[in-house]
C-alpha positions in Angstrom: -24.2 41.3 -3.8 -25.4 39.7 -0.6 -29.1 39.1 -0.1 -30.1 41.2 2.9 -33.0 39.0 3.8 -30.8 35.9 4.1 -28.5 37.1 6.8 -31.2 37.2 9.6 -34.4 35.7 10.8 -36.6 38.4 12.4 -39.3 37.9 14.9 -42.0 40.3 13.7 -44.7 39.8 16.4 -45.2 38.4 19.8 -43.3 38.6 23.0 -39.5 38.4 23.2 -38.1 34.9 22.8 -37.3 32.8 25.8 -33.8 31.3 25.9 -33.1 28.0 27.7 -29.7 26.9 28.8 -28.3 24.0 26.6 -27.1 20.8 28.3 -26.9 18.5 25.2 -23.4 17.3 24.6 -23.6 17.7 20.8 -24.8 21.3 21.1 -22.1 22.3 23.6 -19.6 21.5 20.8 -21.0 24.4 18.8 -19.6 26.8 21.4 -15.9 25.8 21.0 -13.7 28.8 20.3 -11.4 31.3 21.9 -14.2 33.3 23.6 -16.7 32.3 26.3 -20.4 32.6 25.2 -23.6 31.2 26.5 -25.3 28.7 24.2 -29.1 28.8 24.4 -32.1 27.2 22.7 -35.3 29.1 21.7 -38.5 27.7 20.3 -40.5 29.9 17.9 -43.7 29.4 16.0 -43.2 29.7 12.3 -45.4 29.8 9.2 -42.8 27.8 7.1 -40.1 26.4 9.4 -38.5 24.3 6.7 -37.8 27.5 4.6 -36.2 29.2 7.5 -34.0 26.2 8.3 -33.0 26.2 4.6 -32.0 29.9 4.8 -29.7 28.9 7.7 -28.2 26.1 5.7 -27.7 28.3 2.7 -25.9 30.9 4.7 -23.7 28.3 6.3 -22.9 26.6 3.0 -21.8 30.1 1.8 -19.6 30.4 4.9 -21.7 33.2 6.1 -23.4 33.8 9.4 -27.1 34.2 10.1 -28.6 36.0 13.1 -31.9 35.9 15.0 -33.2 39.5 15.3 -35.7 40.2 18.0 -36.8 42.9 20.4 -35.9 42.4 24.1 -38.3 43.0 27.0 -37.4 46.8 26.8 -38.3 47.0 23.1 -34.7 47.3 22.0 -33.4 45.3 19.0 -31.0 42.5 19.7 -29.2 40.0 17.6 -28.0 36.5 18.4 -25.9 34.4 15.9 -27.7 31.2 15.0 -25.5 28.1 15.4 -28.0 25.3 14.6 -31.6 25.1 13.4 -34.3 22.5 13.2 -38.0 22.6 12.5 -40.6 20.3 14.1 -44.2 20.0 13.0 -47.0 19.8 15.5 -50.8 20.2 15.5 -50.5 24.0 15.9 -48.0 24.4 13.0 -44.3 24.6 12.7 -42.0 25.1 15.6 -38.6 26.5 14.8 -35.8 25.3 17.2 -32.8 27.7 17.1 -29.6 27.2 19.0 -28.0 30.6 19.4 -24.9 32.2 20.9 -25.4 34.9 23.5 -23.1 37.1 25.4 -22.6 35.8 29.0 -25.2 37.5 31.2 -26.1 37.6 34.8 -29.8 37.0 34.9 -32.0 38.0 37.8 -32.3 34.3 38.8 -28.5 34.1 39.1 -28.4 37.2 41.3 -31.2 35.8 43.5 -29.3 32.6 44.1 -26.0 34.4 44.8 -27.6 37.0 47.1 -29.4 34.4 49.3 -26.0 32.9 50.4 -24.2 36.2 51.0 -24.8 37.6 54.5 -22.8 40.7 53.8 -25.4 42.3 51.6 -28.0 44.5 53.0 -31.4 43.2 52.0 -33.1 46.6 52.4 -31.4 47.9 49.2 -33.1 45.3 47.0 
């Protein structure tokens, strides 16, 4: 029977994670496949980052997936498959670096850039 705790890493407190676009060549190779996804990096404080990275490695060794589970800005649960993990120690404790796959999204920033160049849109509806 599969251990339920080993198939996800859950953020239990704090704000929703922030996701950064990935530009590293090695990480972009994680996204190869028949579907288009966004690859993102998030940094999380962790009590024992090494144990969380080991959970990821154990899942991957067993040819299983592991997800990051979090609440979005609206309080709804979301999941993102974890593709790579690393922990870094600093003076404040462990920082867990997770590279995750996300569905392609149009963020507000993308809309703002696109709208500023399009004269056909009525700015009074914003």
